Every structure is written in structure tokens, then in C-alpha cells.
Backbone as CSV, one residue per row, in Angstrom:
resi,resn,N_x,N_y,N_z,CA_x,CA_y,CA_z,C_x,C_y,C_z
1,LEU,10.597,2.505,35.260,10.500,2.559,33.809,10.956,3.893,33.243
2,THR,11.071,4.898,34.045,11.476,6.199,33.525,12.927,6.216,33.072
3,SER,13.714,5.215,33.421,15.105,5.181,32.988,15.276,4.600,31.576
4,LEU,14.198,4.109,30.975,14.277,3.592,29.617,14.440,4.749,28.640
5,ARG,15.372,4.586,27.719,15.633,5.628,26.728,15.763,4.976,25.359
6,PRO,15.394,5.687,24.311,15.563,5.117,22.969,17.042,4.988,22.621
7,ARG,17.348,4.021,21.826,18.718,3.799,21.366,18.928,4.336,19.959
8,VAL,17.848,4.371,19.205,17.920,4.792,17.811,16.523,5.242,17.366
9,ILE,16.481,6.140,16.408,15.206,6.553,15.813,15.037,5.781,14.511
10,VAL,13.866,5.187,14.328,13.539,4.425,13.135,12.445,5.178,12.392
11,ASP,12.639,5.372,11.095,11.640,6.076,10.297,11.386,5.284,9.019
12,TYR,10.131,5.225,8.583,9.776,4.543,7.345,8.406,5.017,6.901
13,ARG,8.071,4.736,5.661,6.750,5.046,5.114,5.971,3.744,5.032
14,ARG,4.718,3.779,5.503,3.911,2.557,5.570,2.634,2.713,4.757
15,GLU,2.338,1.668,4.002,1.034,1.519,3.355,0.415,0.279,3.973
16,ALA,-0.809,0.415,4.469,-1.446,-0.698,5.177,-2.755,-1.093,4.504
17,LEU,-3.006,-2.388,4.478,-4.254,-2.945,3.959,-4.845,-3.853,5.022
18,ILE,-6.162,-3.876,5.096,-6.846,-4.742,6.054,-7.871,-5.583,5.292
19,TYR,-7.842,-6.874,5.551,-8.807,-7.806,4.987,-9.595,-8.374,6.158
20,PRO,-10.916,-8.134,6.229,-11.660,-8.461,7.452,-11.732,-9.951,7.791
21,PHE,-11.699,-10.819,6.786,-11.799,-12.248,7.064,-10.453,-12.742,7.603
22,GLY,-10.447,-13.228,8.818,-9.217,-13.645,9.469,-8.472,-12.480,10.095
23,ASN,-9.060,-11.288,10.006,-8.432,-10.057,10.516,-6.990,-9.953,10.021
24,VAL,-6.837,-9.994,8.701,-5.519,-9.954,8.074,-5.083,-8.503,7.927
25,ARG,-3.850,-8.223,8.366,-3.249,-6.901,8.202,-1.990,-7.068,7.366
26,ILE,-1.949,-6.394,6.239,-0.795,-6.446,5.353,-0.203,-5.045,5.289
27,THR,1.090,-4.949,5.552,1.747,-3.646,5.492,2.946,-3.713,4.558
28,PHE,3.161,-2.606,3.862,4.326,-2.415,3.008,5.117,-1.259,3.611
29,ASP,6.277,-1.552,4.155,7.126,-0.529,4.762,8.289,-0.256,3.820
30,LYS,8.471,1.015,3.477,9.539,1.377,2.546,10.255,2.627,3.035
31,MET,11.381,2.919,2.406,12.200,4.085,2.742,12.648,4.047,4.204
32,LEU,13.150,2.893,4.644,13.648,2.742,6.000,14.874,3.622,6.189
33,SER,14.853,4.407,7.246,16.002,5.263,7.555,16.159,5.382,9.064
34,THR,17.321,5.890,9.464,17.604,6.091,10.873,18.298,7.430,11.048
35,CYS,18.233,7.969,12.236,18.793,9.280,12.537,20.157,9.102,13.212
36,TYR,21.156,9.830,12.716,22.517,9.682,13.220,22.928,10.700,14.266
37,ASN,22.310,11.863,14.279,22.874,12.923,15.113,22.077,13.273,16.365
38,THR,20.936,12.639,16.589,20.158,12.948,17.777,19.194,11.803,18.081
39,LEU,18.709,11.747,19.294,17.644,10.809,19.655,16.331,11.553,19.861
40,ASP,16.314,12.831,19.509,15.105,13.651,19.598,14.471,13.734,18.213
41,MET,13.420,12.948,17.999,12.821,12.897,16.665,12.151,14.213,16.268
42,PHE,11.997,15.136,17.203,11.404,16.433,16.894,12.466,17.514,16.670
43,ASP,13.719,17.147,16.780,14.819,18.088,16.570,14.815,18.543,15.110
44,GLU,14.790,19.851,14.901,14.767,20.398,13.541,16.039,20.075,12.775
45,ASN,17.123,19.778,13.476,18.398,19.466,12.833,18.663,17.970,12.732
46,ALA,17.634,17.165,12.985,17.799,15.715,12.893,18.155,15.337,11.458
47,PHE,19.177,14.506,11.323,19.633,14.059,10.012,19.294,12.586,9.846
48,TYR,18.375,12.299,8.947,17.968,10.920,8.674,18.720,10.405,7.459
49,SER,19.277,9.240,7.604,20.028,8.626,6.521,19.344,7.325,6.094
50,PRO,19.166,7.130,4.802,18.467,5.929,4.325,19.269,4.656,4.554
51,ILE,18.533,3.619,4.903,19.113,2.279,5.011,18.643,1.454,3.818
52,TYR,17.340,1.429,3.605,16.751,0.771,2.431,16.073,1.859,1.602
53,GLN,16.496,2.009,0.360,15.867,3.004,-0.500,14.867,2.370,-1.457
54,LYS,15.191,1.181,-1.965,14.319,0.520,-2.946,13.606,-0.693,-2.371
55,GLU,14.159,-1.268,-1.319,13.585,-2.473,-0.741,12.280,-2.149,-0.011
56,ILE,11.393,-3.120,-0.006,10.117,-2.995,0.701,9.999,-4.170,1.664
57,ILE,9.631,-3.863,2.889,9.394,-4.898,3.888,7.892,-5.170,3.912
58,LEU,7.518,-6.385,3.574,6.118,-6.803,3.547,5.842,-7.590,4.821
59,GLU,4.849,-7.146,5.573,4.450,-7.870,6.784,3.017,-8.345,6.616
60,VAL,2.771,-9.585,7.001,1.426,-10.155,6.964,1.110,-10.659,8.366
61,LYS,0.077,-10.108,8.952,-0.339,-10.515,10.302,-1.804,-10.927,10.240
62,PHE,-2.141,-11.929,11.029,-3.529,-12.389,11.055,-3.795,-13.031,12.400
63,ASP,-5.091,-13.164,12.735,-5.460,-13.704,14.034,-5.537,-15.230,14.019
64,ASN,-6.605,-15.781,13.487,-6.816,-17.219,13.590,-6.428,-18.002,12.339
65,TYR,-6.592,-17.407,11.180,-6.284,-18.129,9.942,-5.966,-17.130,8.843
66,LEU,-5.206,-17.584,7.870,-4.901,-16.783,6.693,-5.751,-17.322,5.551
67,PRO,-6.677,-16.518,5.044,-7.577,-17.002,3.983,-6.805,-17.517,2.760
68,ASP,-7.404,-18.506,2.079,-6.776,-19.125,0.909,-6.429,-18.091,-0.160
69,SER,-7.284,-17.104,-0.354,-7.028,-16.100,-1.396,-5.758,-15.291,-1.095
70,ILE,-5.526,-14.983,0.175,-4.320,-14.246,0.562,-3.098,-15.160,0.435
71,GLN,-3.238,-16.415,0.866,-2.138,-17.372,0.724,-1.734,-17.519,-0.737
72,ALA,-2.717,-17.613,-1.617,-2.441,-17.767,-3.047,-1.720,-16.541,-3.604
73,ALA,-2.130,-15.355,-3.185,-1.487,-14.131,-3.663,-0.035,-14.056,-3.189
74,LEU,0.225,-14.508,-1.972,1.578,-14.450,-1.424,2.501,-15.499,-2.036
75,GLN,1.938,-16.605,-2.506,2.762,-17.675,-3.078,3.465,-17.222,-4.343
76,GLY,2.930,-16.217,-5.017,3.542,-15.730,-6.250,4.751,-14.839,-6.024
77,LEU,5.037,-14.501,-4.783,6.175,-13.625,-4.484,7.475,-14.420,-4.492
78,SER,8.532,-13.800,-4.985,9.828,-14.482,-5.005,10.734,-13.984,-3.875
79,ALA,10.180,-13.281,-2.926,10.970,-12.739,-1.808,11.183,-13.804,-0.734
80,PRO,12.307,-13.720,-0.020,12.540,-14.675,1.068,11.616,-14.391,2.246
81,ARG,11.245,-15.438,2.963,10.437,-15.291,4.175,11.368,-15.266,5.370
82,MET,11.232,-14.230,6.195,12.079,-14.134,7.369,11.475,-13.171,8.369
83,SER,11.898,-13.314,9.598,11.517,-12.358,10.631,12.425,-11.148,10.488
84,VAL,11.822,-9.960,10.517,12.581,-8.736,10.338,12.186,-7.749,11.431
85,SER,13.176,-7.126,12.033,12.940,-6.065,13.000,13.578,-4.793,12.458
86,LYS,12.742,-3.821,12.109,13.266,-2.554,11.603,14.135,-1.884,12.669
87,TYR,13.774,-2.036,13.924,14.543,-1.467,15.021,15.952,-2.066,15.056
88,ILE,16.057,-3.377,14.974,17.356,-4.047,15.022,18.189,-3.689,13.794
89,ILE,17.568,-3.615,12.629,18.293,-3.206,11.421,18.921,-1.833,11.629
90,CYS,18.158,-0.908,12.198,18.666,0.450,12.430,19.743,0.462,13.514
91,CYS,19.568,-0.324,14.565,20.603,-0.419,15.607,21.902,-0.975,15.025
92,ASP,21.791,-2.006,14.191,22.980,-2.589,13.566,23.676,-1.567,12.670
93,ARG,22.901,-0.800,11.943,23.479,0.230,11.069,24.202,1.295,11.904
94,MET,23.617,1.683,13.020,24.252,2.672,13.890,25.567,2.132,14.443
95,THR,25.611,0.845,14.767,26.851,0.230,15.243,27.908,0.271,14.147
96,GLU,27.530,-0.010,12.893,28.456,0.075,11.780,29.011,1.484,11.628
97,VAL,28.140,2.465,11.723,28.556,3.855,11.562,29.541,4.252,12.670
98,LYS,29.224,3.870,13.897,30.102,4.224,15.025,31.438,3.485,14.943
99,THR,31.413,2.263,14.399,32.636,1.457,14.315,33.502,1.836,13.109
100,HIS,32.848,2.018,11.959,33.587,2.214,10.714,33.483,3.629,10.137
101,GLY,32.597,4.441,10.702,32.461,5.809,10.241,31.798,5.980,8.892
102,PHE,30.904,5.104,8.511,30.199,5.228,7.223,29.159,6.308,7.304
């Protein structure tokens, strides 16, 4: 396992809420960015470039059931439902940068 190395650095700001019934965890991830010049997240010269500046990734996780009150609150959202990987988004962006030089 020591040969595993990171491919990209992913950075974002998270606001988390917990609802005890159903052990619901709701997170709002914003300001998604990735680092272009190093894989050392402690490097003082690391340059982070934004991927999403205004978009927010909403994640809802729960154990056995999602309470009706949470379901009702989520039904009012007009956002698309999809599986999202912040890591893959950042990897794809890095591929674009290396290919097209953005």
C-alpha cells in the first residue's frame, strides 16, 4: 500500500448538519478547487484554482430511513439529483488543463 500516491488535491469548504432521527447527515460543499502545481497540500507555493465558485454540492446521507420532514424539505429544490465525486471532478479538470492548457 505504500506505493499509493495522490493524483490530485481536492479542496472545498463544508457546512454540515446532523439530524439525529435516521442519522441524517446533510452537507453543503462549496468553493471546490484543485491544486495545479504540486501534490503536497502543505506546500507554501501550492496554487489552488477554483472549479466551482458559485455552485454548491448538497449531499444527503442517512442510515435506515429519511424522515418525512427532510424528504419534504428536499422536494422543494430544483437541483438535479445525481451522484457526484469531487475527486473525479478535480481529476477531470486536471486532465483538461494538461491537454488544453487552461
